[in-house]
N, C-alpha and C positions, 0 to 999 in steps of 0.2 A: 196409305197415310197413317202415320203413327198415331194411335189413340192417345187421349189426353193424359191418363195415368202413366202410361209408359213414357211419354214425353217428359212429365214431371220427374220421373225416376231418373231419366237420363241426365236432366239438368242437375239433379241432386248429386249424381255421381261425379259430374264434371266439377261442380262447385266445391266438393269436399276433397278433391285431389290435393295433396300437399304442394305448396308452392316450390318452384325450383330454387335450390340453394344458391345464394349469391356467390359469384365467382370472386376469388381473391383479387384485391385491388390495392395497388400501391398508393393511389390517391386517397383512399379511405384511411390507410395507415398514416400518411403524411398529415391528413386533417387531424387525426387523433394526437399525433406527436406535437403538432403546432399548438393545439389546445392545451396540452400538458405544459409546454414551455411558457405559454401566456399565464397559466396559473402560477408557475414558479416566479415569473417576472413581476406579477401584479399582486400576488397573495390573494387569499380568499378562495378556498378550495371549492371548485365546481367540477363534478364528475365529467370527464371528457367523453366524447362519443367513443364507444368501444369499437375495437377492430378485431379481426381474426388473426390467428397465428400466421396463417399463410400470407396475410396482407403485409406484415412487417418483413417477411422474407423477400418480398418483391422490391423493397426500397433500396436504392443504391446506397452502398456502404458509407460513402462520405456524408450523404444527407442524413442517414440514420445516426451516425456518430455526432454530427452537428446538432441534431435534435436533442440527444441525450446531454450534450455539453451545454446547450442552452438551459437545460433544467438544472444541472448541478452547479453551474456558474452564476445562477440568478440570485436575487436577494432573498427568495423564499424557497430554497431547494427542497426542504422537507415536504412542502405542499405539492411541489412539482413531482417529487418521487411518489407520493401517494396517488397522484394523477396517472403517472406511468403504470402503477400497479392496477388502478381501476381500468385503464385502457387495454390491459393485457400485454403491454410492451415488455414488462419484466419477465413474464412467463415465456414470451417468445424469444427474447434476446439475451436476458441475463438471469437464467434460472438459479444461478448461484446466489444472486441477490434476493430473488423471490423466496428462496428457502429460509431466509432470515425472518420473514414476516411471521409474527406470532411465536417465534422461538424464544420461550421464556416468559411470554405474556401471561400474567396472572399467576405466575409461580413465585413463591417466596425465596426460592433458592438462588436465583440470579436475575439480573436486569434483562429486560426485553431487548434483544439484540437489534431488531429493526428500529425501534425507537432510539436506541443509543446511536446507531449508524447515522440516522437522519440528523441527529443533533451534532454529531462529529462533522458531517458535511457542512452544516450551517455554520459551525464555529470555525471552520477552516478558512485560512486565507484564500482568496479567490485566484489561485494559480492552478492551471489545469492539471498538473501532475499531482498536486496535493489533494485537489477535490476528487480525482479518480481514486487515489489511494485511500482517502477517507471513506468513499463508498464501498471499497472492496477489502478494507484492512481486516475485517473480522469474518470473512466468508468461511475461513477454516474452522470456526467454532462449531459449526453444524456437525462436522465429522469428528470432533475431538472431545465433545462434552462427556465427562465422567462424573457420576454422582456417587460419592462414598457412602458407606453405611451410616456415618454420623451426619449425613446431609450436606457435607461440603461439596462444592462443585468445582471441578478443575477443567481447564481447556489446554492441557499441556501439549505443546507443539503446534498450536493453532496457527502461529505465524508461518511456520515452515509449510504446513499443509496448505495454508492460504496461498502461498507463493506458487506451489505446485498446481493448485486449482487455477490460478491466473494463467499459467502456461497452457493448460488445457482450454481455458476460455479463449485465449488468444488464437490457439490453433483452430478452434471451432469458428469463431466469429471474424477473425482477422481485423479486429477493430483498429489496431495500431500498425497495420501493414504499411511498410514504407517509412515508418517512424520508429526505428529500432531503439533509438536513444530514449525516446519518451516511454516506450513500453518497458525498457530495462529499468528506468528510474521508478516507474510505478511499481514494478515487481520488487525492487529493492526496498521501497518504502513499506510495502506489505510485509516483506520478510523481516525487516528490522524495526517495525513500529513499536516494539516494546523496549528497545535497547536504552533509550534515554530515560525512561521511567525506572529502569533498574539501577540508576546511578545512586550512590550514596557518598558521603563525604570522605570515606576511607580510600577511595580510588587514588592511586599514586599518579604522579605526573606521567609515568610511562604508560599506565593504563588509559589515561585520558588521551595521550598521544596515539596509542594504538586504536582506540575507539574512533578518533577523528580520521585516521588514515583509512580504516575499514569502511567508514561511511562515505568518504570521498566527496564528490560533488553533490551528493544527496544530503549532506549534513544540515544545511539550512532548512530544507524541506522537511527533514525528519524532526527537527525541533518544532517547526510549525505544526506538523501533524500530531506530535506528542502533546502539545498544549491543547489542541482541539479535542484530543482523545480523553481529556479529563471532563467527565460529565456528572460527577458526583453532585448531589444536592447539599452536601455538608460543606459550608463555607470554609471551615478551618482545614479540612482535608484538601479542598481545591487549592487554597492558598499555599499549602505546603508542597503540593504537587507542582504548581507553577514555579515556586521559588527554587525547587530542586532542579528543574530543567534550566532555569535561568542561571543557576550556579554552575551547572555543567557547561553551558555555553560560554560563560565567563572564563572558566578554567581552560577551555579549548583556546580561547583568544590569548590568554596569558601564556600558555605553553608555546603557542606559535610565535608570539612576540619574543619569548625567551630564546627559542630555537633560532630565530632570525638574528639575534644579537650575539649569541654564544656559539662558536663552532662545536659541532657534536663530538669531536675527538680532541684529546689534549695534544699540545705541542710535544714534539719529540717521539711520537708513537711510531712513525715510520722507521726511525733509527733503531728504536727498541726492538721492533719486529725483525729488522735485518740482523741485529746482534743475536737475539734469542734463537732465531730459526735459521741463521746462516744464509740469508737471502740477500743477494746483491740488489741494488736499485734496478728495477726492471718492471716490465708490464705485470709480472706475477705479483710483485709487491703492491703495485697500484691496485690490482684486482682485489687483493685481501683488504686493503684500506677501504675500498668502495663497499665491499661486503659488510664491513664493520659499520660504516656510515649508514647503510640501508637498515641494518639491525637496530641502530639507534633511532632512526627516523620512524621505523615501524613499531617502536616501543618494546622490542625484545631485549635491548641493552640500554643501560642508562648513559646519559651524556656526561662528558667531562669528569670521568672517574680516574683513579690512579692507573698508571701504565700497566701494572700487573693484572688489573681487572680485565683489560682487553687482550693481553697476552694469554691469559688463562682461557678466555673465551675462544680464542683462535684454536687452541688445542682441543677444548671440549666440543666445539661445533664442527671440528674437522675442516676448517676453511681452507687449509693448505692442500688438502687432498680432494677437495670438491672439484668437479670438472669445470 
């Protein structure tokens, strides 16, 4: 029979053994994600139950994405994003977003990127591609920040770097697998999110036409994202930024209306091309005319100019020798 001191020692050894670590649980992750979504929907931040990195990895991808979208599409997405951060979901699934937390916080050189991002998400129109782009549009800033000796801060190329980071994010998480069009639109918005803010009144109609063509179906989303991206606390600066974007949008509409009413090429151009280059009416002549029209539509050539303008362009661009 074990004597009493030895028995107490054995009990002590048993009682001080470390507890078994909890096993990863998809249910625990879903509970945390649901709590984050409810914070975003109702407002009033309350820290959600934390989960482990391994927990989130067990959640089915459609459910995981749906949870994130409940947060970013809600009325209080900034509070929901803070909840995702507290739950460990950003660390586990979107480290590119987690890296923005505290980046610039307390520094006089530039605004806090995480606070700015949350504000952009909240200010964005609640369309899924715009909200995702708002969340991810500045992820490239982490890798591109440069502080000059005079204290100026630059993030040159952060849009391009951000688009490349989105590619890697998609390859890793497969968040938009099976929805290539949505993924491509989000990537395009990240890549071009600065374009509208670069507009000034000196842009020619051709430049506006080219910009609109390059943006394609993303144009409306881009304007909405650009408006949301204005987070300055200076009222006059904000007003000017919004007015500039509205002016660009109006000019795009005007150019499109003008192009719809006026043929891009002047009358008699086909005959002039045939005479100048000794080309009989043929598919070859039609192909040259189409190339000229495409150049005008793309903003590379101006519409409704004199005939010699297009004849010279044919020679300079080598359209007759192009395959």
